[in-house]
C-alpha distance (Angstrom), angle and dihedral (degrees) to the residues before:
residue distance angle dihedral
M1 . . .
I2 3.79 . .
S3 3.80 107.8 .
I4 3.79 146.5 141.7
Q5 3.78 114.6 -135.5
V6 3.79 129.6 -156.6
K7 3.80 119.3 -162.7
A8 3.79 126.7 175.3
D9 3.80 129.2 -154.8
T10 3.80 111.6 -164.2
R11 3.83 99.7 173.4
N12 3.80 96.0 102.7
V13 3.80 92.3 46.2
K14 3.81 97.5 50.5
R15 3.79 96.3 65.4
W16 3.82 89.9 66.9
L17 3.81 95.0 50.4
S18 3.77 135.7 84.4
N19 3.80 120.5 -109.7
V20 3.81 91.5 -100.7
Q21 3.78 91.7 50.3
K22 3.81 91.9 47.5
K23 3.78 89.8 53.3
Q24 3.80 92.1 53.5
I25 3.78 97.7 43.2
P26 3.85 97.8 85.0
F27 3.80 93.4 49.9
A28 3.80 93.3 45.4
T29 3.81 92.4 46.5
A30 3.80 93.6 50.0
Q31 3.78 91.2 48.5
A32 3.80 91.9 48.4
I33 3.81 92.8 49.7
T34 3.80 91.7 51.2
K35 3.81 94.6 46.4
T36 3.81 91.9 46.5
L37 3.80 91.2 52.2
H38 3.81 92.0 49.8
V39 3.80 89.7 54.1
A40 3.81 89.1 48.1
R41 3.81 89.5 51.5
K42 3.81 90.6 58.0
D43 3.79 90.4 46.8
V44 3.81 96.0 51.8
I45 3.81 89.5 49.8
R46 3.81 89.4 52.2
Q47 3.79 88.0 50.2
L48 3.80 89.8 49.8
D49 3.80 89.5 56.7
K50 3.81 89.6 52.5
D51 3.80 98.6 44.8
I52 3.82 101.9 37.6
D53 3.78 124.7 55.7
R54 3.81 109.0 -117.1
P55 3.83 101.0 -27.2
T56 3.80 111.2 -152.2
P57 3.82 122.2 -110.7
F58 3.82 87.4 -112.5
T59 3.81 90.5 58.0
R60 3.79 92.6 46.8
R61 3.83 89.9 52.5
G62 3.79 91.3 56.4
F63 3.82 98.2 89.2
R64 3.80 121.3 94.2
V65 3.80 139.4 174.5
D66 3.80 126.8 -141.7
G67 3.79 103.4 -158.7
A68 3.79 126.4 -143.4
D69 3.80 127.7 -114.9
K70 3.81 129.9 -152.5
V71 3.81 92.6 -101.3
K72 3.77 98.0 46.8
L73 3.79 106.9 34.7
T74 3.78 94.2 -163.1
G75 3.79 131.1 107.4
R76 3.76 135.4 168.3
L77 3.78 143.5 -157.8
F78 3.80 111.1 -144.6
I79 3.80 145.1 167.4
L80 3.80 119.6 -117.5
P81 3.83 115.3 -111.5
K82 3.83 98.0 -110.1
Q83 3.80 93.6 50.6
E84 3.79 91.4 40.6
Q85 3.82 90.7 60.0
Y86 3.79 91.3 72.6
L87 3.81 103.4 18.6
R88 3.80 91.4 62.3
W89 3.83 88.6 69.5
Q90 3.81 89.8 55.0
I91 3.82 91.4 47.6
F92 3.81 101.1 43.3
G93 3.81 103.5 17.8
G94 3.81 122.5 -148.3
V95 3.80 141.6 132.1
R96 3.78 117.0 -59.8
L97 3.81 115.6 -155.2
P98 3.80 125.3 -157.7
A99 3.78 121.1 -99.2
G100 3.80 92.0 -152.6
Q101 3.79 137.4 -1.5
A102 3.78 94.2 -31.8
L103 3.75 138.9 2.0
A104 3.77 99.2 -139.7
L105 3.75 145.7 -24.6
R106 3.77 124.9 -106.3
P107 3.80 131.2 -174.4
A108 3.77 112.0 -89.8
K109 3.79 120.0 -122.4
F110 3.78 88.7 -108.0
V111 3.79 107.1 37.3
A112 3.79 116.3 -161.5
G113 3.77 137.3 166.0
G114 3.79 95.0 54.5
V115 3.83 95.0 -72.6
R116 3.80 110.4 161.4
V117 3.79 137.3 175.0
D118 3.79 120.2 -126.2
R119 3.79 124.9 -115.2
Y120 3.80 90.0 -85.8
G121 3.81 92.5 56.9
N122 3.81 95.0 -106.4
I123 3.79 129.8 123.4
P124 3.82 109.1 -120.5
K125 3.81 116.0 -134.3
S126 3.78 88.4 -118.3
Q127 3.80 88.9 61.3
Q128 3.81 91.5 49.4
A129 3.79 89.0 52.9
R130 3.80 89.8 46.6
A131 3.79 90.5 55.1
L132 3.80 90.8 53.0
L133 3.80 90.5 48.9
A134 3.78 94.3 49.6
K135 3.79 113.1 118.5
G136 3.78 109.8 -87.1
A137 3.83 93.0 7.2
F138 3.79 122.6 145.3
S139 3.79 138.8 165.2
G140 3.79 112.5 -117.5
T141 3.80 148.6 95.3
V142 3.81 123.1 -72.3
N143 3.81 120.9 -179.1
G144 3.79 89.5 -13.1
V145 3.82 94.5 -52.9
A146 3.80 115.8 117.5
G147 3.78 118.8 -152.7
I148 3.79 145.6 84.5
W149 3.77 110.0 -43.2
Q150 3.79 133.5 -172.9
A151 3.78 119.1 -141.7
P152 3.80 115.5 -133.7
K153 3.77 117.8 -100.4
K154 3.77 118.7 -100.9
T155 3.78 129.0 -137.1
K156 3.78 121.9 -109.2
T157 3.79 88.3 -93.2
G158 3.80 90.5 57.9
K159 3.78 96.1 -107.4
L160 3.77 126.9 126.7
R161 3.77 117.6 -107.6
K162 3.78 116.2 -109.8
G163 3.79 110.9 -87.3
A164 3.83 92.6 10.5
R165 3.81 113.9 154.7
M166 3.75 140.7 -177.8
K167 3.80 112.8 -92.4
L168 3.79 122.0 -143.0
L169 3.81 109.4 -135.8
L170 3.80 99.6 174.7
A171 3.80 129.3 -0.8
Y172 3.79 126.0 -144.8
E173 3.78 117.8 -124.8
R174 3.81 114.8 -135.8
Q175 3.78 92.4 -163.7
A176 3.76 140.0 -10.9
V177 3.79 123.8 -135.9
Y178 3.79 114.3 -154.1
R179 3.77 129.1 -167.8
R180 3.79 121.8 -156.1
R181 3.78 105.2 -87.7
Y182 3.79 110.2 147.6
R183 3.81 114.2 71.5
F184 3.80 95.5 -156.4
F185 3.80 98.7 146.3
E186 3.79 95.1 39.2
R187 3.80 94.0 52.8
G188 3.80 95.3 38.6
Q189 3.79 96.3 49.1
N190 3.79 92.7 44.2
S191 3.80 90.6 50.7
I192 3.81 90.8 52.1
R193 3.80 92.7 47.7
V194 3.81 92.4 50.3
N195 3.81 98.9 41.8
W196 3.80 102.8 37.0
P197 3.86 98.2 80.2
R198 3.81 92.9 50.6
Q199 3.79 94.5 44.4
F200 3.79 92.5 48.5
E201 3.80 93.0 48.8
Q202 3.80 91.9 49.7
S203 3.80 93.1 46.4
F204 3.80 93.1 47.2
R205 3.81 93.0 49.5
S206 3.79 90.5 48.2
A207 3.81 91.5 48.9
M208 3.80 91.7 51.1
R209 3.81 92.0 50.4
T210 3.79 90.6 55.3
A211 3.81 96.3 39.3
R212 3.81 116.6 128.6
């Protein structure tokens, strides 16, 4: 799982504090960790919007925070499994190989049959199905190019029109090469480093005001 973890060790700090302060330290620390991670969550989503072209709402909802408690002073910011499956390629880069016949579908150079991408630049599954259902469409390889093709229309006599050619509706990708684009760790860790001192100070002051 892709995550950023924050863990606090307060043993060295406690020996300089009063008994009341020592009692409040775990609660204040846990609260500060959780608040810091929530700020970091907002920051990595802002970074996503900068690094990725039009990320979908589903992708933007894929970031979660596990908060800390006063017993276990550890929290984490992580990406949900479904979003992690594809975001990891944007974070780490690499070459993604197909699990079956093809890894993905991409718009052909000459798109026919009414196939369109959505506003996020992706091909909806409904459009992939539409391409397969187009009149004369079939899945196969033509001139070494694998994909969904559309056979040219014939005349009423059953002959092909002069100059008629196969049209590529959607092409199969054999592999996808990704470069590192999304600076998830860089933005998240920097956010934690910047915001932690302020969040801890605020949480500690608040804990001392409510101490009994």
